[in-house]
C-alpha positions in Angstrom: 130.7 85.4 91.9 129.5 87.5 94.8 129.6 90.6 92.6 127.5 88.9 89.9 124.9 87.9 92.5 124.9 91.4 94.0 124.5 93.0 90.5 121.7 90.6 89.6 119.9 91.4 92.9 120.2 95.1 92.3 118.9 94.7 88.8 115.9 92.7 89.9 115.2 95.2 92.6 115.3 98.0 90.1 113.0 96.2 87.6 110.6 95.3 90.4 110.4 98.9 91.6 109.8 100.2 88.1 107.0 97.8 87.5 105.1 98.8 90.6 105.0 102.5 90.0 101.5 103.9 90.0 102.6 107.1 88.2 101.3 107.8 84.7 100.4 110.8 82.6 97.5 111.5 80.3 97.5 114.3 77.7 93.9 115.4 78.4 94.1 118.6 76.3 95.6 116.7 73.3 93.1 113.9 73.7 95.7 111.4 74.6 95.7 107.7 75.2 94.7 106.6 78.7 97.2 104.0 80.0 96.2 101.2 82.3 96.3 102.2 86.0 95.0 100.8 89.3 91.8 102.0 91.0 90.9 101.1 94.5 87.3 101.0 95.6 86.1 102.2 99.0 86.7 98.8 100.4 90.3 98.7 99.3 89.7 96.2 96.4 91.9 96.9 93.4 90.7 97.0 89.8 92.5 97.6 86.6 91.2 100.6 84.6 91.5 98.7 81.3 89.0 96.2 82.6 86.6 98.9 83.6 87.0 101.4 80.8 88.0 99.5 77.7 85.0 97.3 77.2 83.6 98.9 74.1 81.5 101.5 76.0 82.2 105.1 76.4 83.3 106.2 79.9 82.4 109.2 82.0 85.5 109.6 84.2 85.2 112.1 87.1 87.7 113.1 89.7 85.8 114.7 92.6 86.1 115.7 96.3 83.3 115.1 98.8 83.8 118.6 100.3 83.6 120.4 96.9 80.3 122.4 96.4 80.2 121.8 92.7 80.8 118.1 93.1 77.9 118.0 95.6 75.7 119.5 92.9 76.9 117.1 90.2 76.8 113.8 92.1 73.0 113.5 92.2 72.9 114.2 88.5 75.6 111.5 87.9 73.5 109.1 89.9 70.4 109.8 87.7 72.6 109.4 84.6 74.1 106.1 86.0 70.6 104.7 86.8 69.4 105.5 83.2 72.6 104.5 81.3 74.6 101.9 83.3 74.3 99.3 80.6 75.5 101.7 77.9 78.1 103.9 79.6 80.9 103.2 82.1 80.8 105.5 85.0 84.0 105.9 87.0 84.0 108.4 89.9 87.3 108.8 91.7 87.3 110.8 95.0 90.5 112.7 95.7 92.6 112.5 98.8 93.0 116.3 98.7 91.8 117.7 102.1 90.0 114.4 102.7 90.2 110.8 103.8 88.7 107.5 102.8 86.5 107.6 105.9 85.0 111.0 104.9 84.4 109.7 101.4 82.8 106.5 102.7 80.5 108.5 105.0 79.5 110.9 102.2 78.8 108.1 99.7 76.7 106.2 102.3 74.8 109.2 103.4 73.9 110.1 99.8 73.2 106.4 98.8 75.3 106.6 95.7 75.4 103.3 93.8 77.6 104.2 90.8 81.2 102.8 90.8 83.3 104.8 93.2 87.0 104.7 93.8 89.4 106.5 96.1 92.7 108.1 95.0 94.7 107.4 98.1 98.1 108.5 96.8 96.9 111.3 94.5 98.4 109.4 91.5 95.2 109.6 89.5 94.8 113.4 90.0 98.4 113.9 89.1 98.1 111.5 86.1 95.2 113.4 84.7 96.7 116.8 85.7 93.6 117.7 87.7 93.7 121.3 88.8 90.2 121.6 90.2 87.1 119.7 91.2 85.1 118.3 89.6 87.2 117.1 86.7 85.0 115.4 84.1 86.2 113.7 80.9 84.7 111.5 78.3 86.9 108.6 77.3 86.2 106.5 74.2 88.3 103.6 72.9 91.0 104.2 75.5 91.5 107.9 74.6 90.3 111.1 76.0 87.6 112.3 73.7 86.9 115.6 75.5 86.9 117.5 78.7 83.3 118.2 79.7 82.0 121.7 80.3 81.0 122.3 83.9 78.6 121.9 85.4 77.3 118.6 84.1 73.8 117.5 84.7 71.6 114.7 83.5 70.5 116.4 80.3 74.0 117.5 79.3 75.4 114.0 80.1 72.6 112.4 78.1 73.3 114.7 75.1 77.1 114.2 75.3 77.0 110.4 75.5 74.4 110.0 72.8 76.8 111.5 70.2 
């Protein structure tokens, strides 16, 4: 009886640990399906990607770093695009933990008064899941699948043209 209880306990522990993994993979080049994953905003509040990105609207998904010069150029353009299109397009900006911290990101966002939805990749799982090799990383997601990787740099006009297709 003790062996059965021990085996059941180990099985439940294994199942529980599998279910809490934040690791996932997206075939960005092959325009793969984007699985559901967790996002944490700058206040630590957790959100499910499916609730944010699979609501019938196209999504601009960006992985950035507050220290990245190209990201610093893009973010004001993303803010303009967000202000003009927030009812038509989902904007998801995820700041990386690479050479950074949540405090640095919070300060950067506050100093620049960005109001688009911002998240922090505390564990690096999102950057790994999308196989991000450089910043900024911009993709267009439509109906739960990567539609395309956007040419850099993006600006208000290129985003407007891309999301009006």
